[in-house]
C-alpha positions as CSV (number, residue, x, y, z in Angstrom):
1,M,-231.0,-35.2,261.3
2,A,-229.5,-33.5,258.7
3,K,-227.0,-30.9,259.1
4,E,-228.1,-27.4,257.2
5,T,-225.1,-26.4,255.2
6,I,-224.9,-22.3,253.9
7,V,-223.0,-23.3,250.7
8,A,-223.2,-19.3,248.8
9,I,-224.4,-16.2,249.2
10,V,-225.7,-13.9,246.8
11,T,-226.9,-10.2,247.0
12,T,-226.9,-6.9,244.7
13,N,-225.5,-5.0,247.3
14,K,-222.1,-5.3,248.5
15,E,-222.4,-4.4,252.0
16,K,-225.5,-6.5,252.8
17,V,-222.4,-9.2,254.1
18,L,-219.2,-8.1,255.5
19,Y,-218.4,-11.2,256.0
20,S,-219.0,-14.3,255.4
21,G,-217.9,-18.3,255.4
22,P,-219.1,-19.6,252.3
23,P,-218.7,-18.3,249.0
24,V,-219.8,-14.6,247.8
25,F,-221.4,-14.2,244.0
26,Y,-221.8,-10.8,244.4
27,A,-224.3,-9.6,240.9
28,E,-225.4,-5.8,239.7
29,S,-229.1,-6.7,239.2
30,K,-231.8,-8.6,240.9
31,E,-232.3,-10.8,237.9
32,E,-228.4,-11.4,237.7
33,A,-228.6,-12.6,240.9
34,E,-231.2,-14.3,240.5
35,K,-230.1,-16.7,237.3
36,T,-226.1,-17.2,239.7
37,A,-228.1,-18.6,242.7
38,M,-230.4,-20.5,239.7
39,L,-227.8,-22.1,239.1
40,L,-225.9,-22.5,242.1
41,S,-228.4,-24.6,243.7
42,K,-228.3,-27.5,240.5
43,I,-225.1,-27.7,240.3
44,T,-225.0,-27.7,244.5
45,L,-227.8,-29.6,244.9
46,A,-229.8,-27.1,247.7
47,M,-232.2,-25.2,248.3
48,I,-232.8,-21.2,247.9
49,H,-233.5,-18.8,250.5
50,D,-234.2,-15.7,249.2
51,V,-234.8,-13.6,252.7
52,E,-235.6,-9.8,250.5
53,N,-232.5,-7.9,251.2
54,E,-230.7,-8.4,248.0
55,C,-229.3,-11.3,249.4
56,F,-230.4,-15.3,247.7
57,I,-228.7,-18.2,250.5
58,I,-227.8,-21.5,248.7
59,V,-227.8,-24.1,251.8
60,Q,-228.1,-27.6,251.3
61,H,-230.3,-29.1,253.5
């Protein structure tokens, strides 16, 4: 079974992600966060998971 890896986190709220191993991308709006998450998922061949608290997690499955 393949190991899942969080490759990036995209958020509009710096207080939602205090510490992270993967890189964190901060966006000024939800639309910008969605676009950034989409681009990162295409580049890394990973999936976007919207955790519905202004954060998107990009995971390779």
